[in-house]
N, C-alpha and C positions, 0 to 999 in steps of 0.2 A: 445416505447418511443417518446415522442413530446419535440423535441428541438427547441428554438428560434436560428434561425441564423440571427446574425447583419452581413450587409452587408457592406463593402467599407474597406478602410484599417486600420487595427489594428495593436498590438502586440499580438503576441499568447500568451495565458494563460501559465505563468509558474507553473507548477506540484508541489504539495506537496508531499515531499516525506516520506514515514512513514515506520518504521522498528518495527518488532516484539520484545517484549521482556517484559517478566513475571518479574518485579523487584519492589523493592522499594525504595523511596526517601523522606526523613524526616518524614518518619512514614504513607505515603501515597503511596499504589499501584499503579500501572500504568501497561498498557498492549503492548501501542507503544509511539513510540519517533520519534523526526526528530534529525537530525544531522547536527549541525551547523560546517561546513567546515574551515570556517576561524579562528574561535575561539576552535576549536577540543574539542566540548563539545555536550552532550548528553542531549535534553531538553524532557522531559516526556509529552503525552499528557494525559489529566486527563479523556478523554471522553472513553468509553469502547469499543464502535461499531462504525462501518461506513457505513453509508447506500447509497447507490446509484445503478447506473447501469453498470454491470461490461461490459466496451467496448473494452479492449484487452488483452492479455495475449501474453507476449514476454521474451525471455530469453537473460540476458544481461552478458557480461563478464566484471567483473571489477577487476582492481589490488590491492592486499590487502597482506602487507607485502612480497612485491616482488614475489607473487606469482596470476596467473590469477585463479579467483573464478567465477563459473557460477551463477547466480541469476537468479529467477521468479520475473518479475515485472506485478504485477496487477494492472491495469489501470481502475480506478473507475471514472466515473463522476457522479458529486454532486452539490453541491453548489459550489465547483472547482474541478478541475482535481487533484486527487488524486493517487499517486503510491506507491502501499505497495511493497517494496522490500525484498527480505527474499533468503536466500541462496537453492538450490535447494536439498541439502540433509537433511533439517530441517523438525521435524516433522508438523509445520505450512503448508510448502509447499506441503508437501506428504498428509495430509489431506485435504488442500484444495481443491486440483486437482483431489482427489478421490472424494470428495463431489461434485465439478464442473461436472465431468462426468456424474452424477446424474441427473443434471440438464436438464428439456427439453425445457423450456421457459425462454431464457436470457431478455427477453422484461420487464419483472417485475424486481424492485429494489431488491436487494439483500441487507442481512444486513449482513457485516462482524464483527465477535466478536470472539476474541481471548480468551479464558477464563482460560485455563491451561497451 
């Protein structure tokens, strides 16, 4: 992977958090969404796939309805830094981890496409 590093002072890039959901809004189906915490609103993403370089996998604990929930963060470097966040017990996470365990060369870009 060839990455251009800009030298000097800067603000670190804010990642774009994506969540997995196979849903429909206004007759249009979507597979990914953002969540606007301030407005407590789900914002659908119309693109079906994310292509980029897997740069990190990490487990994160998030509080939801008074309980701690373990999440998997899949950090993808692309035109922006994306973090796909999904519960560790979901089919998406289990399928992703199984597929990732079979990949031997992470230097090539991956296409993350959640279809069903």
